[in-house]
N, CA, C and O atoms as a GROMACS GRO file, in nm:
protein
  308
    1MET      N    1  -4.679  -2.743  -2.861
    1MET     CA    2  -4.643  -2.771  -2.722
    1MET      C    3  -4.769  -2.811  -2.648
    1MET      O    4  -4.869  -2.740  -2.652
    2SER      N    5  -4.764  -2.922  -2.584
    2SER     CA    6  -4.877  -2.964  -2.502
    2SER      C    7  -4.836  -2.957  -2.356
    2SER      O    8  -4.718  -2.950  -2.323
    3GLY      N    9  -4.934  -2.959  -2.271
    3GLY     CA   10  -4.911  -2.953  -2.128
    3GLY      C   11  -5.028  -2.885  -2.060
    3GLY      O   12  -5.127  -2.851  -2.124
    4PHE      N   13  -5.013  -2.865  -1.931
    4PHE     CA   14  -5.122  -2.812  -1.850
    4PHE      C   15  -5.068  -2.712  -1.749
    4PHE      O   16  -4.950  -2.713  -1.715
    5PHE      N   17  -5.158  -2.624  -1.701
    5PHE     CA   18  -5.124  -2.527  -1.598
    5PHE      C   19  -5.248  -2.501  -1.514
    5PHE      O   20  -5.360  -2.534  -1.554
    6ILE      N   21  -5.227  -2.441  -1.397
    6ILE     CA   22  -5.337  -2.405  -1.308
    6ILE      C   23  -5.367  -2.257  -1.327
    6ILE      O   24  -5.278  -2.173  -1.319
    7ASP      N   25  -5.496  -2.224  -1.354
    7ASP     CA   26  -5.534  -2.084  -1.370
    7ASP      C   27  -5.555  -2.019  -1.234
    7ASP      O   28  -5.542  -2.085  -1.131
    8TRP      N   29  -5.588  -1.890  -1.232
    8TRP     CA   30  -5.600  -1.817  -1.105
    8TRP      C   31  -5.720  -1.859  -1.022
    8TRP      O   32  -5.732  -1.820  -0.906
    9ASP      N   33  -5.811  -1.938  -1.080
    9ASP     CA   34  -5.925  -1.990  -1.004
    9ASP      C   35  -5.902  -2.131  -0.955
    9ASP      O   36  -5.991  -2.191  -0.893
   10GLY      N   37  -5.783  -2.186  -0.982
   10GLY     CA   38  -5.753  -2.322  -0.937
   10GLY      C   39  -5.798  -2.430  -1.034
   10GLY      O   40  -5.799  -2.548  -0.998
   11ASN      N   41  -5.835  -2.393  -1.155
   11ASN     CA   42  -5.874  -2.490  -1.258
   11ASN      C   43  -5.750  -2.534  -1.335
   11ASN      O   44  -5.655  -2.458  -1.349
   12LEU      N   45  -5.753  -2.656  -1.384
   12LEU     CA   46  -5.647  -2.708  -1.469
   12LEU      C   47  -5.684  -2.680  -1.614
   12LEU      O   48  -5.796  -2.712  -1.656
   13ARG      N   49  -5.592  -2.621  -1.689
   13ARG     CA   50  -5.618  -2.585  -1.829
   13ARG      C   51  -5.506  -2.636  -1.918
   13ARG      O   52  -5.393  -2.654  -1.873
   14SER      N   53  -5.539  -2.660  -2.044
   14SER     CA   54  -5.442  -2.701  -2.144
   14SER      C   55  -5.371  -2.577  -2.200
   14SER      O   56  -5.435  -2.474  -2.223
   15VAL      N   57  -5.240  -2.587  -2.222
   15VAL     CA   58  -5.169  -2.475  -2.282
   15VAL      C   59  -5.210  -2.458  -2.428
   15VAL      O   60  -5.192  -2.350  -2.486
   16GLU      N   61  -5.264  -2.562  -2.489
   16GLU     CA   62  -5.308  -2.555  -2.628
   16GLU      C   63  -5.441  -2.483  -2.644
   16GLU      O   64  -5.469  -2.429  -2.751
   17ASP      N   65  -5.523  -2.482  -2.539
   17ASP     CA   66  -5.656  -2.420  -2.545
   17ASP      C   67  -5.690  -2.356  -2.410
   17ASP      O   68  -5.776  -2.406  -2.338
   18PRO      N   69  -5.622  -2.244  -2.376
   18PRO     CA   70  -5.650  -2.184  -2.246
   18PRO      C   71  -5.784  -2.113  -2.239
   18PRO      O   72  -5.836  -2.091  -2.130
   19GLY      N   73  -5.841  -2.076  -2.354
   19GLY     CA   74  -5.970  -2.008  -2.357
   19GLY      C   75  -5.958  -1.861  -2.321
   19GLY      O   76  -5.850  -1.811  -2.293
   20GLY      N   77  -6.072  -1.793  -2.323
   20GLY     CA   78  -6.080  -1.653  -2.284
   20GLY      C   79  -6.003  -1.557  -2.373
   20GLY      O   80  -5.979  -1.443  -2.334
   21GLY      N   81  -5.965  -1.601  -2.492
   21GLY     CA   82  -5.887  -1.515  -2.580
   21GLY      C   83  -5.740  -1.509  -2.542
   21GLY      O   84  -5.666  -1.427  -2.596
   22TYR      N   85  -5.698  -1.594  -2.449
   22TYR     CA   86  -5.559  -1.597  -2.405
   22TYR      C   87  -5.477  -1.692  -2.492
   22TYR      O   88  -5.531  -1.783  -2.555
   23VAL      N   89  -5.347  -1.669  -2.494
   23VAL     CA   90  -5.251  -1.754  -2.564
   23VAL      C   91  -5.139  -1.785  -2.466
   23VAL      O   92  -5.098  -1.698  -2.389
   24CYS      N   93  -5.090  -1.909  -2.469
   24CYS     CA   94  -4.982  -1.947  -2.379
   24CYS      C   95  -4.848  -1.946  -2.450
   24CYS      O   96  -4.834  -1.996  -2.562
   25GLU      N   97  -4.749  -1.890  -2.384
   25GLU     CA   98  -4.611  -1.899  -2.426
   25GLU      C   99  -4.541  -1.986  -2.322
   25GLU      O  100  -4.549  -1.959  -2.202
   26VAL      N  101  -4.473  -2.090  -2.369
   26VAL     CA  102  -4.415  -2.189  -2.279
   26VAL      C  103  -4.264  -2.187  -2.287
   26VAL      O  104  -4.206  -2.186  -2.396
   27ASP      N  105  -4.199  -2.187  -2.170
   27ASP     CA  106  -4.055  -2.207  -2.160
   27ASP      C  107  -4.037  -2.346  -2.102
   27ASP      O  108  -4.046  -2.366  -1.980
   28LEU      N  109  -4.013  -2.444  -2.189
   28LEU     CA  110  -4.008  -2.584  -2.148
   28LEU      C  111  -3.900  -2.614  -2.045
   28LEU      O  112  -3.930  -2.677  -1.943
   29PRO      N  113  -3.774  -2.570  -2.065
   29PRO     CA  114  -3.673  -2.602  -1.964
   29PRO      C  115  -3.705  -2.544  -1.826
   29PRO      O  116  -3.672  -2.604  -1.724
   30ALA      N  117  -3.767  -2.428  -1.822
   30ALA     CA  118  -3.801  -2.363  -1.694
   30ALA      C  119  -3.935  -2.411  -1.638
   30ALA      O  120  -3.970  -2.378  -1.525
   31ARG      N  121  -4.011  -2.490  -1.718
   31ARG     CA  122  -4.145  -2.534  -1.679
   31ARG      C  123  -4.234  -2.413  -1.647
   31ARG      O  124  -4.306  -2.412  -1.548
   32TYR      N  125  -4.227  -2.311  -1.733
   32TYR     CA  126  -4.296  -2.184  -1.711
   32TYR      C  127  -4.400  -2.162  -1.820
   32TYR      O  128  -4.375  -2.188  -1.938
   33VAL      N  129  -4.518  -2.114  -1.780
   33VAL     CA  130  -4.624  -2.078  -1.873
   33VAL      C  131  -4.658  -1.931  -1.853
   33VAL      O  132  -4.692  -1.890  -1.742
   34ALA      N  133  -4.648  -1.854  -1.959
   34ALA     CA  134  -4.693  -1.715  -1.959
   34ALA      C  135  -4.825  -1.712  -2.035
   34ALA      O  136  -4.829  -1.747  -2.153
   35VAL      N  137  -4.931  -1.671  -1.968
   35VAL     CA  138  -5.062  -1.662  -2.032
   35VAL      C  139  -5.079  -1.517  -2.076
   35VAL      O  140  -5.082  -1.425  -1.993
   36MET      N  141  -5.089  -1.498  -2.208
   36MET     CA  142  -5.087  -1.364  -2.266
   36MET      C  143  -5.222  -1.328  -2.326
   36MET      O  144  -5.295  -1.414  -2.376
   37LYS      N  145  -5.254  -1.199  -2.320
   37LYS     CA  146  -5.370  -1.142  -2.391
   37LYS      C  147  -5.312  -1.030  -2.475
   37LYS      O  148  -5.293  -0.918  -2.427
   38GLY      N  149  -5.283  -1.062  -2.602
   38GLY     CA  150  -5.208  -0.968  -2.685
   38GLY      C  151  -5.068  -0.957  -2.627
   38GLY      O  152  -5.005  -1.058  -2.599
   39PRO      N  153  -5.018  -0.834  -2.610
   39PRO     CA  154  -4.884  -0.817  -2.554
   39PRO      C  155  -4.880  -0.815  -2.401
   39PRO      O  156  -4.773  -0.798  -2.342
   40VAL      N  157  -4.995  -0.831  -2.336
   40VAL     CA  158  -5.004  -0.818  -2.191
   40VAL      C  159  -4.996  -0.955  -2.123
   40VAL      O  160  -5.066  -1.049  -2.160
   41LEU      N  161  -4.909  -0.965  -2.023
   41LEU     CA  162  -4.899  -1.086  -1.941
   41LEU      C  163  -5.015  -1.086  -1.842
   41LEU      O  164  -5.025  -0.997  -1.757
   42ALA      N  165  -5.103  -1.185  -1.854
   42ALA     CA  166  -5.222  -1.191  -1.770
   42ALA      C  167  -5.205  -1.286  -1.651
   42ALA      O  168  -5.268  -1.269  -1.547
   43HIS      N  169  -5.118  -1.389  -1.668
   43HIS     CA  170  -5.106  -1.491  -1.564
   43HIS      C  171  -4.976  -1.566  -1.586
   43HIS      O  172  -4.934  -1.586  -1.700
   44GLU      N  173  -4.913  -1.609  -1.479
   44GLU     CA  174  -4.794  -1.693  -1.485
   44GLU      C  175  -4.824  -1.823  -1.412
   44GLU      O  176  -4.894  -1.823  -1.310
   45ALA      N  177  -4.769  -1.933  -1.463
   45ALA     CA  178  -4.799  -2.062  -1.401
   45ALA      C  179  -4.685  -2.160  -1.427
   45ALA      O  180  -4.597  -2.136  -1.509
   46THR      N  181  -4.690  -2.270  -1.355
   46THR     CA  182  -4.598  -2.381  -1.374
   46THR      C  183  -4.652  -2.474  -1.480
   46THR      O  184  -4.772  -2.502  -1.483
   47LEU      N  185  -4.565  -2.521  -1.568
   47LEU     CA  186  -4.603  -2.617  -1.671
   47LEU      C  187  -4.597  -2.758  -1.615
   47LEU      O  188  -4.498  -2.797  -1.554
   48TYR      N  189  -4.701  -2.834  -1.638
   48TYR     CA  190  -4.704  -2.977  -1.609
   48TYR      C  191  -4.721  -3.046  -1.744
   48TYR      O  192  -4.820  -3.023  -1.813
   49LYS      N  193  -4.624  -3.130  -1.781
   49LYS     CA  194  -4.624  -3.189  -1.915
   49LYS      C  195  -4.738  -3.287  -1.937
   49LYS      O  196  -4.786  -3.301  -2.050
   50THR      N  197  -4.782  -3.356  -1.832
   50THR     CA  198  -4.887  -3.457  -1.844
   50THR      C  199  -4.984  -3.447  -1.727
   50THR      O  200  -4.956  -3.383  -1.626
   51LEU      N  201  -5.099  -3.512  -1.743
   51LEU     CA  202  -5.194  -3.519  -1.632
   51LEU      C  203  -5.134  -3.598  -1.517
   51LEU      O  204  -5.163  -3.570  -1.400
   52GLU      N  205  -5.052  -3.696  -1.548
   52GLU     CA  206  -4.984  -3.774  -1.444
   52GLU      C  207  -4.891  -3.686  -1.361
   52GLU      O  208  -4.880  -3.705  -1.240
   53ALA      N  209  -4.825  -3.591  -1.425
   53ALA     CA  210  -4.737  -3.498  -1.354
   53ALA      C  211  -4.817  -3.410  -1.258
   53ALA      O  212  -4.770  -3.378  -1.149
   54VAL      N  213  -4.937  -3.370  -1.298
   54VAL     CA  214  -5.025  -3.290  -1.212
   54VAL      C  215  -5.062  -3.373  -1.088
   54VAL      O  216  -5.055  -3.324  -0.976
   55GLN      N  217  -5.102  -3.497  -1.110
   55GLN     CA  218  -5.139  -3.586  -1.000
   55GLN      C  219  -5.021  -3.612  -0.907
   55GLN      O  220  -5.036  -3.612  -0.785
   56LYS      N  221  -4.903  -3.635  -0.967
   56LYS     CA  222  -4.783  -3.661  -0.888
   56LYS      C  223  -4.748  -3.542  -0.798
   56LYS      O  224  -4.694  -3.560  -0.690
   57ALA      N  225  -4.779  -3.421  -0.844
   57ALA     CA  226  -4.755  -3.300  -0.766
   57ALA      C  227  -4.858  -3.284  -0.653
   57ALA      O  228  -4.846  -3.192  -0.572
   58GLY      N  229  -4.956  -3.371  -0.649
   58GLY     CA  230  -5.058  -3.364  -0.544
   58GLY      C  231  -5.168  -3.264  -0.572
   58GLY      O  232  -5.242  -3.226  -0.481
   59ILE      N  233  -5.180  -3.220  -0.696
   59ILE     CA  234  -5.281  -3.121  -0.732
   59ILE      C  235  -5.410  -3.191  -0.770
   59ILE      O  236  -5.411  -3.282  -0.852
   60LYS      N  237  -5.518  -3.148  -0.710
   60LYS     CA  238  -5.650  -3.205  -0.738
   60LYS      C  239  -5.737  -3.094  -0.796
   60LYS      O  240  -5.822  -3.038  -0.727
   61ALA      N  241  -5.715  -3.064  -0.922
   61ALA     CA  242  -5.789  -2.958  -0.989
   61ALA      C  243  -5.868  -3.018  -1.104
   61ALA      O  244  -5.824  -3.115  -1.166
   62ALA      N  245  -5.983  -2.961  -1.132
   62ALA     CA  246  -6.066  -3.007  -1.242
   62ALA      C  247  -6.010  -2.956  -1.374
   62ALA      O  248  -5.978  -2.837  -1.385
   63LEU      N  249  -5.998  -3.043  -1.472
   63LEU     CA  250  -5.957  -3.004  -1.606
   63LEU      C  251  -6.077  -2.941  -1.675
   63LEU      O  252  -6.181  -3.004  -1.691
   64VAL      N  253  -6.061  -2.816  -1.715
   64VAL     CA  254  -6.172  -2.744  -1.780
   64VAL      C  255  -6.137  -2.716  -1.926
   64VAL      O  256  -6.020  -2.699  -1.959
   65PRO      N  257  -6.237  -2.712  -2.012
   65PRO     CA  258  -6.213  -2.680  -2.154
   65PRO      C  259  -6.190  -2.531  -2.172
   65PRO      O  260  -6.217  -2.452  -2.081
   66GLY      N  261  -6.139  -2.493  -2.287
   66GLY     CA  262  -6.117  -2.353  -2.317
   66GLY      C  263  -6.243  -2.269  -2.311
   66GLY      O  264  -6.237  -2.148  -2.288
   67SER      N  265  -6.358  -2.332  -2.330
   67SER     CA  266  -6.485  -2.260  -2.326
   67SER      C  267  -6.526  -2.221  -2.183
   67SER      O  268  -6.615  -2.138  -2.164
   68HIS      N  269  -6.461  -2.281  -2.083
   68HIS     CA  270  -6.491  -2.248  -1.943
   68HIS      C  271  -6.441  -2.106  -1.914
   68HIS      O  272  -6.326  -2.075  -1.943
   69PRO      N  273  -6.525  -2.019  -1.857
   69PRO     CA  274  -6.484  -1.879  -1.836
   69PRO      C  275  -6.373  -1.865  -1.733
   69PRO      O  276  -6.365  -1.941  -1.636
   70TRP      N  277  -6.289  -1.766  -1.755
   70TRP     CA  278  -6.187  -1.727  -1.658
   70TRP      C  279  -6.252  -1.630  -1.560
   70TRP      O  280  -6.337  -1.549  -1.599
   71GLY      N  281  -6.214  -1.637  -1.435
   71GLY     CA  282  -6.264  -1.543  -1.336
   71GLY      C  283  -6.409  -1.571  -1.301
   71GLY      O  284  -6.470  -1.666  -1.350
   72CYS      N  285  -6.462  -1.485  -1.215
   72CYS     CA  286  -6.601  -1.499  -1.174
   72CYS      C  287  -6.659  -1.360  -1.150
   72CYS      O  288  -6.589  -1.260  -1.162
   73LYS      N  289  -6.786  -1.354  -1.118
   73LYS     CA  290  -6.855  -1.225  -1.100
   73LYS      C  291  -6.791  -1.140  -0.992
   73LYS      O  292  -6.780  -1.018  -1.006
   74ARG      N  293  -6.747  -1.204  -0.881
   74ARG     CA  294  -6.688  -1.125  -0.773
   74ARG      C  295  -6.556  -1.060  -0.815
   74ARG      O  296  -6.512  -0.962  -0.755
   75ASP      N  297  -6.492  -1.116  -0.921
   75ASP     CA  298  -6.368  -1.060  -0.974
   75ASP      C  299  -6.395  -0.955  -1.082
   75ASP      O  300  -6.302  -0.893  -1.133
   76GLY      N  301  -6.521  -0.935  -1.116
   76GLY     CA  302  -6.555  -0.838  -1.218
   76GLY      C  303  -6.562  -0.896  -1.360
   76GLY      O  304  -6.565  -0.822  -1.458
   77PHE      N  305  -6.564  -1.029  -1.368
   77PHE     CA  306  -6.570  -1.094  -1.500
   77PHE      C  307  -6.709  -1.144  -1.529
   77PHE      O  308  -6.733  -1.201  -1.635
   0.00000   0.00000   0.00000
């Protein structure tokens, strides 16, 4: 499954490589992304099938690789 979602910092990430040890579970008909860390739900997001869909939604977020860290120092990460 390919596609993109917005993380809690406003970055655009691929569902194939969310990084941070997370794994994405996708419900395609619902356009839902569950970002999991083991059995724990860490984040929920909307699925965008293509970069064009992200742009069409008016979202201006930077696409980051999986190596880009989740969270920041002020969040305790």
